[in-house]
C-alpha positions in Angstrom: -257.5 110.3 -28.0 -257.7 111.6 -31.5 -260.2 109.4 -33.3 -260.9 108.9 -37.0 -264.5 108.3 -37.5 -265.3 106.9 -40.9 -268.9 107.5 -41.7 -269.2 110.3 -39.1 -271.9 112.1 -41.0 -274.1 108.9 -41.6 -277.1 107.6 -39.7 -275.2 106.1 -36.8 -272.5 108.7 -36.8 -275.0 111.5 -36.5 -276.4 109.9 -33.4 -273.3 109.1 -31.6 -270.8 111.7 -32.6 -272.0 114.4 -30.4 -271.4 112.1 -27.3 -267.9 111.0 -28.6 -266.9 114.5 -29.0 -267.4 115.2 -25.3 -264.4 112.9 -24.5 -262.3 112.8 -27.7 -260.9 114.8 -30.5 -262.6 113.8 -33.7 -261.7 113.7 -37.4 -264.8 112.9 -39.4 -264.2 111.2 -42.8 -267.2 110.9 -45.1 -268.6 111.8 -48.5 -270.8 114.5 -47.1 -270.3 116.9 -44.2 -271.9 116.3 -40.8 -275.4 117.8 -40.1 -274.0 119.4 -36.9 -271.0 121.6 -37.1 -268.2 122.0 -34.5 -267.9 118.4 -33.4 -264.7 117.6 -35.1 -262.5 118.3 -38.2 -264.4 117.2 -41.3 -262.4 115.7 -44.3 -264.4 114.6 -47.4 -263.3 111.2 -48.8 -264.2 107.7 -50.0 -263.5 104.6 -48.1 -262.1 102.9 -51.0 -259.5 105.7 -51.6 -256.2 104.4 -50.3 -254.4 107.7 -50.6 -257.1 109.6 -48.8 -257.3 106.9 -46.0 -253.5 107.1 -45.7 -253.6 111.0 -45.4 -256.7 111.1 -43.0 -255.1 108.7 -40.6 -252.0 110.8 -39.9 -251.9 111.7 -36.2 -254.7 109.4 -35.3 -254.8 107.2 -32.2 -257.7 104.9 -33.0 -260.2 104.0 -35.7 -264.0 103.9 -35.6 -265.5 102.5 -38.7 -269.4 103.3 -39.0 -269.8 103.9 -42.7 -273.1 102.9 -44.2 -273.3 103.2 -47.9 -276.1 103.5 -50.5 -279.3 101.8 -49.0 -280.8 100.9 -52.4 -280.1 97.3 -52.0 -282.4 96.0 -54.7 -280.6 98.2 -57.3 -277.2 97.7 -58.8 -275.8 100.9 -57.2 -276.8 99.7 -53.7 -275.3 96.2 -54.3 -272.1 97.7 -55.3 -272.0 100.2 -52.5 -272.8 97.4 -49.9 -269.7 95.5 -50.9 -267.6 98.6 -51.3 -268.4 100.0 -47.9 -269.1 96.9 -45.8 -266.2 94.7 -47.1 -263.6 96.4 -49.3 -263.7 99.7 -47.5 -263.3 97.9 -44.1 -260.2 96.2 -45.4 -258.8 99.3 -47.1 -259.3 101.3 -43.8 -257.7 98.7 -41.5 -254.8 98.2 -43.9 -254.2 101.9 -43.9 -254.6 102.0 -40.1 -252.1 99.3 -39.6 -249.6 100.9 -41.9 -249.9 104.1 -39.9 -249.1 102.2 -36.7 -252.6 102.2 -35.3 -253.5 99.1 -33.3 -257.0 99.9 -32.0 -260.2 99.9 -34.0 -263.9 99.6 -33.4 -266.3 98.4 -36.2 -270.0 99.0 -36.1 -271.5 95.9 -37.2 -275.2 95.0 -36.8 -277.4 92.2 -35.4 -278.5 92.2 -39.1 -275.7 89.6 -39.5 -278.5 87.2 -38.2 -281.5 86.2 -40.2 -284.8 87.7 -39.3 -287.0 87.8 -37.4 -284.7 88.9 -34.5 -287.5 89.3 -32.0 -288.5 85.6 -32.3 -285.0 84.3 -31.6 -282.8 84.1 -28.6 -279.3 85.0 -29.0 -277.4 83.0 -26.4 -274.1 84.5 -27.1 -271.8 86.1 -29.7 -270.5 82.6 -30.9 -273.8 81.9 -32.6 -272.8 81.7 -36.2 -274.2 84.7 -38.3 -276.6 83.4 -41.0 -278.0 86.4 -42.7 -278.7 85.9 -46.5 -279.9 89.5 -47.2 -277.4 91.7 -48.9 -276.8 94.0 -45.9 -276.4 91.3 -43.4 -274.4 89.3 -45.7 -271.9 92.1 -46.2 -271.8 93.0 -42.6 -270.9 89.5 -41.5 -268.2 89.7 -44.3 -266.9 92.9 -42.8 -266.7 91.0 -39.4 -264.5 88.5 -41.0 -262.4 91.1 -42.5 -261.8 92.5 -39.0 -261.1 89.1 -37.7 -258.6 88.5 -40.4 -256.8 91.9 -39.9 -256.5 91.1 -36.2 -254.9 87.7 -37.0 -252.6 89.1 -39.7 -251.6 92.4 -38.2 -252.1 91.9 -34.4 -254.6 94.7 -34.1 -257.2 95.0 -31.4 -260.6 95.2 -33.3 -263.9 95.2 -31.3 -266.9 94.4 -33.4 -270.1 96.0 -32.0 -273.4 94.2 -33.3 -275.8 97.1 -32.9 -279.5 96.9 -32.7 -281.5 99.7 -34.2 -279.6 102.9 -32.8 -282.2 105.5 -31.9 -282.4 108.9 -30.7 -283.3 108.9 -27.0 -286.5 111.0 -27.6 -287.8 108.6 -30.2 -286.7 105.6 -28.1 -288.7 106.9 -25.2 -291.7 107.5 -27.3 -291.7 103.9 -28.8 -290.9 101.7 -25.7 -293.1 100.8 -23.0 -292.5 99.4 -19.5 -292.6 95.5 -19.4 -292.5 95.0 -23.1 -289.1 93.8 -24.6 -287.3 96.1 -27.0 -284.0 95.5 -28.9 -283.6 99.2 -30.2 -280.7 101.1 -28.5 -280.4 104.7 -27.5 -277.8 106.9 -29.2 -276.2 107.5 -25.8 -276.1 103.9 -25.0 -274.5 103.1 -28.3 -271.9 105.8 -27.9 -271.0 104.4 -24.3 -270.3 101.0 -25.9 -268.0 102.5 -28.5 -266.2 104.4 -25.8 -265.8 101.3 -23.8 -264.7 99.3 -26.9 -262.0 101.9 -27.7 -260.4 101.1 -24.4 -260.6 97.3 -24.6 -257.5 95.4 -26.0 -257.9 91.7 -26.5 -257.3 91.0 -30.3 -260.7 90.4 -32.1 -263.8 90.4 -30.1 -267.5 90.7 -31.1 -270.1 92.2 -28.8 -274.0 92.2 -28.8 -275.1 95.8 -28.1 -278.8 96.3 -27.6 -281.4 98.2 -25.5 -282.8 94.9 -24.3 -281.9 95.7 -20.7 -283.6 92.6 -19.2 -281.8 90.3 -21.8 -285.0 88.7 -22.9 -283.9 88.5 -26.5 -280.3 89.4 -26.5 -277.7 88.1 -24.0 -275.3 90.9 -23.4 -273.3 89.3 -20.6 -270.0 89.4 -22.6 -270.3 93.2 -23.0 -271.0 93.6 -19.3 -268.3 91.4 -18.3 -265.5 92.6 -20.7 -266.4 96.2 -21.5 -268.3 97.1 -18.2 -271.2 98.1 -20.4 -274.9 97.5 -20.3 -277.8 99.6 -21.5 -278.9 102.3 -19.1 -282.0 103.6 -20.9 -285.3 102.6 -19.5 -289.0 103.0 -20.7 -291.0 105.6 -18.8 -294.4 105.0 -20.0 -297.0 102.2 -19.5 -298.5 100.5 -22.5 -301.8 102.0 -23.7 -304.8 99.7 -24.8 -303.6 99.4 -28.4 -300.2 98.3 -27.2 -301.2 95.4 -24.8 
């Protein structure tokens, strides 16, 4: 498939695009170019620019939305960016995709749609009502509702992936230990979830995506049942005395 990856140069995009490019033709839409060249066609643009979105969606089979925005959430510029990227931009992108005849989309949400502390809660399933009050979590859960509405309104298949700390594999292996729960997820496992979600068509669905392979904090049975996905990464080292 030819995929439009909105936010392909961002934090999540930089981690997963190399894996996505192994199986699909990519068009990367972002304010800045990707760190690594040769992984797809790069087009500069803003997620709130309707004309740019309309143009960049030409000839595309599916949409992947993983834009992040300005992270200065305690400043006016960060507040404005959070709503522009996580809410307004999601609607603009899905609207343009629908107009272009695209029916398949994947939205990278976050387990931040739930209030902290994540490691002290158990997430029985995806029907647990998101309750985050922090700006980022609030706007991400608003973005999920935009996706749900687009699916109802336009009949689109939109899979929402609630990610948990996407992390480069080397860093994940350094920071995880055998027998100790982790919710962070390797880049390759995140990319595998995205690839599976691109193929799944059942209207609007939300999935918990985490590296918690024993399901001690996150119940990921829905992703396993419907997407055929579960995290494959496993810790390789024992805890030292400071980590007991």
